[in-house]
C-alpha positions in Angstrom: 14.2 -2.2 -11.4 11.6 -3.8 -9.1 9.1 -4.3 -12.2 12.1 -6.0 -14.4 10.5 -9.0 -15.9 6.7 -8.4 -15.6 4.5 -10.9 -16.5 1.1 -9.8 -18.0 -1.3 -11.9 -16.8 -4.7 -12.5 -18.5 -7.1 -14.5 -17.4 -7.1 -17.1 -20.0 -3.1 -17.2 -18.7 -4.4 -17.5 -15.2 -7.5 -19.5 -15.1 -5.3 -22.7 -13.1 -8.2 -24.2 -11.8 -9.6 -25.9 -15.2 -5.8 -26.3 -16.8 -3.5 -29.5 -16.1 -0.9 -28.0 -14.1 2.4 -30.3 -14.4 5.2 -28.2 -13.1 6.0 -27.2 -9.6 4.8 -30.5 -8.0 4.6 -30.8 -3.9 8.4 -31.8 -2.6 7.0 -34.4 -0.9 6.5 -37.4 -2.8 3.6 -38.9 -0.6 0.5 -37.4 1.4 1.9 -36.7 4.6 -1.3 -35.1 6.3 0.9 -34.2 9.6 2.5 -30.5 9.8 6.0 -31.4 9.6 9.2 -29.6 9.9 10.8 -30.9 7.1 7.8 -30.0 4.9 7.6 -26.8 6.0 11.3 -25.6 5.2 10.5 -27.5 1.5 7.9 -25.1 0.6 9.9 -21.8 2.2 12.9 -23.5 -0.2 10.7 -23.2 -3.6 9.0 -20.0 -2.8 12.3 -18.1 -1.8 14.2 -19.9 -4.3 16.3 -17.1 -7.3 14.2 -18.8 -9.8 10.8 -17.0 -8.1 12.4 -13.6 -8.4 11.2 -12.4 -5.1 7.3 -13.1 -6.1 6.8 -9.3 -6.9 3.2 -9.2 -8.0 3.0 -10.3 -11.9 6.5 -11.3 -12.3 6.7 -15.1 -13.7 8.3 -16.0 -10.6 5.0 -14.8 -8.7 3.3 -16.8 -11.8 5.3 -20.2 -10.7 4.1 -19.2 -6.4 0.4 -19.3 -7.9 0.4 -22.4 -9.4 2.6 -23.9 -6.5 -0.3 -23.1 -4.1 -3.2 -23.8 -6.6 -1.7 -27.6 -7.3 -1.4 -28.0 -3.4 -4.6 -26.4 -2.8 -6.2 -29.0 -5.2 -4.1 -31.9 -4.3 -5.3 -31.6 -0.9 -8.8 -31.6 -1.8 -9.8 -27.7 -1.8 -12.8 -26.5 -2.9 -11.9 -22.9 -5.6 -13.4 -20.2 -3.5 -12.2 -17.4 -5.4 -14.2 -15.4 -8.6 -12.6 -17.6 -10.7 -11.5 -21.0 -9.6 -8.9 -21.0 -7.2 -7.9 -17.5 -8.4 -9.7 -13.9 -7.2 -7.9 -11.7 -10.0 -7.5 -7.5 -9.3 -5.7 -4.9 -11.0 -2.2 -4.3 -9.9 -0.2 -0.7 -10.9 2.8 -1.9 -11.8 4.5 1.0 -13.4 4.1 4.4 -15.3 5.3 5.3 -18.8 5.0 8.0 -21.3 1.8 8.2 -23.7 1.5 9.5 -27.2 2.4 13.2 -27.2 5.1 14.7 -24.7 6.6 18.2 -25.7 7.5 21.2 -24.4 8.2 24.7 -26.4 9.4 27.9 -25.4 8.2 30.9 -27.8 8.6 28.2 -31.0 12.1 26.3 -29.5 11.2 22.9 -29.1 12.9 21.1 -26.4 13.5 17.2 -25.9 11.9 14.7 -23.6 14.9 13.4 -21.2 17.3 15.5 -21.6 16.3 18.8 -21.6 13.1 18.4 -19.3 10.8 15.6 -18.2 7.1 15.0 -16.9 6.7 14.0 -13.1 4.7 10.7 -12.4 1.9 13.1 -10.2 1.8 15.3 -13.9 -1.8 15.1 -14.9 -2.1 14.4 -18.7 -3.4 17.4 -20.8 -2.2 20.7 -22.8 -1.6 23.7 -21.6 -0.3 27.0 -23.4 0.2 29.7 -21.5 2.2 32.6 -19.9 4.6 32.2 -16.5 4.8 33.6 -13.5 8.5 33.2 -11.5 7.1 32.2 -7.9 10.1 31.7 -6.3 10.5 28.4 -3.7 6.0 28.1 -4.2 5.8 28.4 -0.5 2.2 29.3 1.3 3.1 29.3 4.8 1.1 31.2 7.3 3.0 29.4 11.1 6.3 30.7 12.8 7.2 32.1 9.2 5.2 34.2 7.2 5.8 33.4 3.3 3.4 33.8 0.4 4.9 33.5 -3.4 1.2 33.6 -4.5 0.0 36.5 -2.4 0.5 39.5 -4.9 0.1 37.8 -8.2 -2.0 36.2 -10.7 -1.0 33.0 -11.5 -4.6 32.0 -12.9 -4.3 30.0 -15.9 -0.7 30.0 -16.1 2.6 27.7 -16.0 4.7 28.9 -12.4 8.3 28.4 -12.0 9.7 26.9 -8.8 12.5 26.0 -7.1 13.1 22.9 -5.9 13.7 22.5 -2.6 13.8 25.5 0.1 16.2 27.9 1.7 18.7 26.2 4.3 17.8 23.0 2.1 21.0 21.6 3.2 20.1 21.3 6.8 17.9 18.5 8.3 16.1 20.8 10.6 15.3 23.2 8.5 12.1 25.1 9.1 11.3 25.0 6.1 11.7 21.0 5.2 7.5 20.0 5.8 6.7 22.8 3.3 9.2 21.8 -0.1 7.7 18.0 -0.7 7.1 18.9 -4.6 3.7 17.6 -4.7 2.4 19.8 -1.8 3.7 22.6 -4.1 2.3 21.8 -6.9 -1.0 21.2 -5.1 -0.2 24.8 -4.1 0.3 26.0 -7.4 -3.0 24.0 -8.4 -5.0 25.9 -5.3 -4.2 29.5 -6.8 -5.2 28.2 -10.0 -2.3 27.7 -11.9 -2.3 25.6 -15.2 0.8 23.9 -14.3 4.2 23.9 -12.7 7.7 24.1 -14.0 10.2 22.9 -11.4 13.9 23.9 -11.4 17.0 22.5 -9.1 18.7 24.9 -7.0 21.9 26.4 -8.0 25.2 23.9 -6.4 22.7 20.6 -6.8 23.5 18.7 -9.8 21.3 19.4 -12.6 19.8 16.2 -13.1 16.5 15.5 -14.1 13.7 13.3 -11.7 13.9 9.9 -13.3 9.9 8.7 -14.8 9.0 5.9 -12.6 6.1 4.8 -10.3 5.7 4.9 -7.1 2.6 5.2 -4.8 3.2 9.1 -5.1 1.6 8.6 -8.9 -1.7 9.8 -8.5 -2.1 12.7 -10.8 -2.6 16.4 -9.0 -4.5 17.9 -11.0 -2.2 20.1 -13.1 0.7 19.9 -15.5 3.9 18.9 -13.6 7.4 19.4 -15.6 10.6 18.9 -14.2 13.2 21.4 -16.3 17.0 22.1 -17.3 18.4 24.9 -15.0 19.8 26.1 -18.5 15.8 26.6 -19.6 15.3 28.2 -16.7 17.9 30.5 -16.8 16.8 32.1 -20.1 13.3 32.0 -18.9 14.8 34.8 -16.5 17.5 36.4 -18.4 20.3 34.9 -16.8 19.5 35.8 -13.4 18.2 32.0 -12.1 21.4 31.7 -9.3 20.8 35.5 -8.2 17.2 35.5 -7.6 17.7 32.2 -5.6 20.6 34.1 -3.7 18.0 37.1 -2.9 15.5 34.4 -1.8 17.5 33.0 0.8 19.2 35.8 2.0 16.0 38.5 2.4 13.9 34.8 3.2 10.9 36.9 1.5 8.9 36.1 -2.0 9.8 37.9 -5.0 7.2 37.0 -8.0 7.0 38.1 -10.9 5.4 37.6 -14.3 7.9 36.8 -17.8 6.9 37.7 -20.9 7.6 34.7 -22.3 5.1 31.5 -23.5 5.2 28.0 -22.6 3.2 25.5 -24.6 3.5 21.9 -23.2 1.9 18.7 -23.5 2.2 15.3 -21.4 1.0 11.9 -21.6 1.4 9.6 -18.9 -0.2 6.1 -18.9 -0.4 3.5 -16.0 1.1 0.0 -16.8 -1.4 -2.3 -14.9 -1.5 -6.3 -14.5 -4.2 -8.8 -13.2 -2.8 -10.2 -10.4 -4.8 -13.1 -8.0 -5.3 -13.9 -4.3 -5.6 -17.7 -4.0 -8.7 -19.0 -2.3 -9.8 -22.9 -1.1 -12.0 -23.8 1.0 -12.6 -26.7 3.3 -16.5 -27.6 3.9 -18.1 -27.5 7.5 -19.5 -30.7 8.8 -22.1 -29.0 10.6 -25.7 -28.5 8.9 -25.8 -24.8 10.5 -22.4 -23.9 11.3 -20.9 -25.0 8.0 -22.2 -21.4 6.5 -19.4 -19.9 8.9 -16.3 -18.7 7.9 -12.7 -19.1 9.3 -10.5 -17.0 7.1 -6.5 -18.2 7.2 -4.5 -16.2 5.6 -0.9 -15.2 4.6 0.6 -13.2 2.0 2.7 -14.8 -0.7 4.1 -11.8 -2.7 7.7 -10.1 -1.6 9.6 -7.0 -3.3 11.3 -8.8 -6.3 14.4 -7.1 -7.3 14.5 -4.5 -4.8 15.8 -1.2 -5.5 14.6 2.6 -4.2 11.1 2.9 -3.6 10.5 -1.0 -3.4 10.4 -0.9 0.4 13.9 -2.6 0.3 16.3 -2.0 3.4 19.0 -2.2 1.1 17.7 -0.5 -1.9 21.2 0.2 -3.6 21.5 -3.4 -4.2 19.2 -4.0 -6.9 19.3 -7.8 -6.7 16.6 -10.2 -5.9 15.0 -10.6 -2.4 13.8 -13.9 -1.9 11.7 -13.4 1.2 12.2 -16.6 2.8 10.9 -15.2 6.3 8.6 -12.4 4.7 6.5 -14.0 3.8 7.4 -17.8 2.3 7.5 -18.6 6.0 3.4 -17.7 6.6 2.8 -19.1 3.1 4.1 -23.0 3.8 1.9 -22.5 7.2 -0.8 -22.0 4.9 -0.1 -25.0 2.7 0.3 -27.6 5.8 -2.8 -26.2 7.5 -4.6 -27.0 4.2 -3.1 -30.3 4.3 -4.2 -31.3 7.6 -7.1 -29.7 8.0 -8.7 -31.2 5.0 -7.4 -34.5 6.2 -9.9 -34.4 9.1 -12.4 -32.2 8.0 -14.7 -34.2 9.8 -13.6 -32.1 12.7 -14.7 -28.9 11.2 -18.0 -27.8 12.1 -17.5 -24.5 10.5 -16.1 -23.9 6.8 -12.5 -23.2 6.8 -10.8 -20.4 3.9 -7.1 -20.7 3.3 -6.2 -17.5 1.4 -2.7 -16.4 -0.1 -2.8 -12.7 -0.7 -1.0 -10.9 -3.5 0.3 -7.4 -3.4 0.5 -7.3 0.5 3.9 -5.0 0.4 2.5 -2.9 -1.8 -0.2 -2.0 0.8 -2.2 -4.6 1.6 -3.6 -4.5 -1.8 -4.6 -8.3 -1.9 -6.7 -8.7 0.9 -8.5 -5.2 1.1 -9.3 -6.0 -2.5 -10.6 -9.5 -0.6 -13.0 -7.2 1.9 -14.1 -5.2 -0.9 -15.1 -8.3 -3.1 -16.0 -11.1 -0.8 -16.7 -14.0 -2.0 -18.7 -15.5 0.8 -21.0 -13.0 3.0 -18.0 -11.1 5.4 -20.6 -10.8 8.3 -20.1 -14.9 8.7 -16.5 -15.2 8.6 -16.0 -15.5 12.9 -12.5 -15.1 12.7 -9.3 -14.3 10.4 -5.8 -15.9 11.8 -2.7 -14.4 9.8 0.1 -16.0 9.3 3.4 -13.4 8.4 6.8 -13.9 9.2 6.9 -17.1 11.2 10.0 -18.7 10.6 12.3 -17.0 12.7 10.8 -18.3 16.3 14.0 -17.3 19.0 14.0 -18.4 22.5 10.5 -20.5 22.3 8.7 -17.0 21.7 5.7 -16.0 19.0 4.0 -12.8 19.4 0.4 -12.7 18.8 -1.5 -9.8 17.9 -5.4 -8.6 18.2 -6.1 -10.8 21.5 -8.3 -8.0 22.0 -10.3 -8.1 19.7 -12.7 -10.8 20.8 -13.3 -11.6 24.7 -12.5 -15.2 24.7 -9.5 -15.0 22.7 -6.7 -14.8 25.6 -8.3 -18.1 27.3 -8.8 -19.6 23.8 -5.3 -19.5 22.8 -4.2 -20.5 26.3 -5.8 -24.0 26.4 -4.4 -25.0 23.1 -0.9 -24.3 24.4 -1.0 -25.8 28.0 1.0 -28.6 26.4 2.7 -26.5 24.0 4.3 -24.8 26.2 5.3 -22.0 23.8 5.8 -18.2 25.4 3.0 -16.1 23.9 3.6 -13.0 24.0 0.3 -11.3 23.5 -1.0 -7.9 22.1 -4.8 -6.6 22.4 -4.3 -4.2 19.8 -6.3 -5.4 16.4 -4.2 -3.3 13.8 -1.1 -4.3 12.3 1.0 -4.1 9.3 -0.3 -6.6 7.5 -3.2 -8.0 6.3 -5.3 -8.9 9.7 -5.7 -4.8 9.5 -8.1 -5.5 6.2 -9.9 -7.6 8.5 -10.0 -5.6 11.3 -11.3 -2.2 10.0 -14.7 -4.4 9.1 -15.2 -6.1 12.5 -13.7 -9.2 11.8 -12.1 -10.2 15.3 -8.3 -11.0 14.1 -5.2 -12.9 15.7 -1.9 -12.2 14.1 1.4 -14.5 14.3 4.3 -13.0 14.0 8.2 -13.8 15.1 9.4 -10.7 15.1 11.8 -8.4 12.6 15.3 -9.2 12.1 18.8 -7.9 10.1 17.5 -10.0 7.1 14.3 -8.0 7.2 13.7 -6.9 3.8 17.3 -7.4 2.8 18.1 -9.8 -0.1 19.6 -12.3 2.8 16.5 -13.1 3.9 17.1 -16.9 2.7 16.0 -20.1 3.5 19.1 -20.8 5.4 17.8 -18.7 8.1 14.6 -19.8 8.9 14.0 -21.8 12.1 11.7 -24.4 10.7 11.3 -26.8 14.0 9.9 -23.2 15.5 7.7 -22.5 12.7 6.1 -26.6 13.1 5.3 -25.1 16.5 3.2 -22.3 15.9 1.6 -23.7 12.8 0.8 -26.7 14.6 -0.7 -24.3 17.9 -2.7 -22.3 14.6 -4.0 -25.9 13.7 -5.4 -26.6 17.1 -6.7 -23.3 17.6 -8.7 -23.5 14.2 -10.2 -26.6 15.5 -11.5 -25.6 18.9 -12.9 -22.0 16.7 -14.7 -24.6 14.6 -16.0 -26.1 17.1 -17.3 -23.2 19.4 -21.3 -22.9 20.3 -21.3 -19.6 19.2 -19.0 -17.1 17.3 -17.0 -15.2 19.0 -17.7 -11.7 19.7 -16.1 -8.7 18.0 -14.6 -5.8 20.1 -12.7 -2.8 19.4 -9.0 -3.2 20.2 -7.3 0.0 19.5 -7.4 2.1 16.4 -8.3 1.3 13.1 -5.1 3.3 11.7 -1.5 3.1 11.7 -0.2 4.8 14.7 2.2 6.9 12.3 -1.2 8.6 10.6 -2.6 9.9 13.9 1.2 11.1 15.0 1.3 13.2 12.0 -1.1 15.8 12.5 -2.6 17.8 15.4 -6.3 16.7 14.4 -8.0 13.9 12.6 -11.1 13.1 10.5 -11.1 9.3 12.6 -11.4 7.9 9.1 -9.8 5.0 7.7 -8.2 5.6 3.5 -8.6 3.4 1.2 -5.2 3.3 0.2 -5.7 0.7 -3.3 -9.0 2.9 -4.4 -8.7 4.3 -7.7 -11.5 6.9 -7.0 -10.4 10.5 -7.9 -10.8 12.0 -4.2 -10.1 10.2 -1.0 -12.3 7.3 -0.6 -12.4 5.8 2.8 -12.6 2.2 4.4 -15.0 3.3 7.3 -15.0 6.1 10.1 -15.1 6.2 13.8 -18.3 6.3 15.6 -17.3 8.4 17.4 -14.7 10.7 15.8 -15.5 13.8 13.9 -16.3 12.2 10.7 -18.5 9.6 12.0 -20.6 12.0 14.1 -21.0 14.5 11.1 -22.5 11.1 9.2 -19.6 9.8 7.0 -19.5 6.1 5.9 -17.3 3.6 4.5 -17.5 4.0 0.8 -17.6 7.9 0.9 -15.5 9.7 -1.1 -13.9 13.2 0.4 -13.9 15.5 -2.6 -13.2 18.8 -0.7 -12.3 20.3 2.4 -12.9 23.8 3.2 -13.3 24.6 -0.4 -10.4 23.1 -1.3 -10.3 20.1 -3.3 -9.1 16.7 -2.9 -8.2 14.7 -5.6 -6.4 12.3 -3.4 -4.8 10.9 -0.4 -1.7 13.3 -0.7 -4.0 16.3 -0.7 -6.4 15.1 2.0 -3.1 14.8 4.1 -2.1 18.3 3.2 -5.6 19.9 4.2 -5.1 17.9 7.5 -1.6 19.4 8.3 -3.4 23.1 7.7 -6.1 22.1 10.5 -6.4 22.7 14.4 -8.0 21.2 16.9 -11.6 23.2 17.7 -12.1 23.7 13.7 -15.4 23.6 12.0 -14.8 22.5 8.3 -17.2 22.1 5.5 -16.5 18.9 4.0 -17.8 17.8 0.2 -18.5 13.7 0.2 -19.7 11.3 -3.3 -22.0 9.2 -1.9 -22.8 6.4 -5.3 -24.2 9.2 -7.7 -24.7 12.0 -4.8 -22.9 15.0 -3.5 -23.4 15.6 0.3 -21.9 18.5 1.8 -20.9 17.4 6.0 -19.9 19.7 8.5 -17.1 18.1 10.7 -16.2 19.6 14.2 -12.4 19.2 15.1 
């Protein structure tokens, strides 16, 4: 539902820089170079209006937000700094749909897509005709539980019929829970050289098929994956489906066997993509030498659209517009106010300023990741990146600033510019965080992240402009302005200091071991591309580098990040594992010691 009203971007439609844009004009009739609470609130009201449809990437409301930002950058005299005028387009996957041919036949009986069966989103697109093997729950477990549904059966080139979930599936504390994800089961079937997998619901569950919808889990697993009705599955096992499940649940042991019937299926899935842009403007510095160094000030302007399941909404049952006033119309308003004042006072700027509104942050920092991988300036010339995300709910005069440890002088600099403002600065040294500054931090750019905290309206339809503390936001944007002037005039560029890991905390806590790599979450490469490898980490010591694509671990194929995560979960400290990577056109083999 979050993909409703998808707007099809084309380059001709989004090249605003050379067009006359007369809609969505500034709420302020006269230019005012000062940062004001009224202008901040006007920007937020426009960007978070219901008419903007939650600013989901590719939507009509997102296009209007882009026009609005471009108009202000042009009005304030910024230079275009994208790859196409003020814009930097990149491809964004918004959905998944059926291709030309999808069919299922069993012994020449044809079945109806959507009624009797459905391809799952991570199915590969191909055709397979072969025999079937009943493979229980599709487990291959070798820990406190010993259960391998593939141990005594030959599934090579065949279909496997597998139950969804596992024994004790109703228990939140089931020992089988970590082995039940459908993608993991499909990957195990692939590891055992099966050609396809047929999932069926357990007895006692309803017989609804899982709808086809795009999610970050949509990367193809490498074999055909179908969800079939219980009536079809029951016919395959001679009417014994419920009995077989009961035996598995009671004996807690595999019971795999061949099925005499043949399945002929073809799956064709296609990704729906649109081209969506970051918006980038520049204020040229006045110093003949320092103007070739840059301060990036950024904020994402996208939000969750109409919410719904899988959107990230914390009210997933409410498929209504999520306006995102604080997240992140507030940060975008800060960018627009800074563009106006910095441009008016550009003689004070020795270094150049890049003002950047990122797209698709909510989908995994896609806009900022695309930028750092395809920068429109030399990334090594960026002396600092300042990120504003959710700065509209200041309380008790407090603002949190992350990344203060990413350069030795940051805390002193912040205290200096705050001396007369007397805000309470809650400084956090770590450079990594769940917003666009992380994309720069992992590329060794000093970062500062301004944030006023989460609240009860976060990622809900109730995140509206009425809750915004515009006066408090003005204080923050004023502080960022003064900080920018100071940074622009420093004699030496701030030194980068690694301050904490360059990966999410939850990634590190989920496994007994780590490779010490940063996955490239937006990559479309087959395998798992990395954005970097920690020098002292296992992969870094083995010689892995940014841009490498992991394609095999311990002799097992890696087709995507999900394969990588499952393989990681199979390893333990002290293991030495052979890892194959693709580097350009070459395939290299590395020994990684964990």
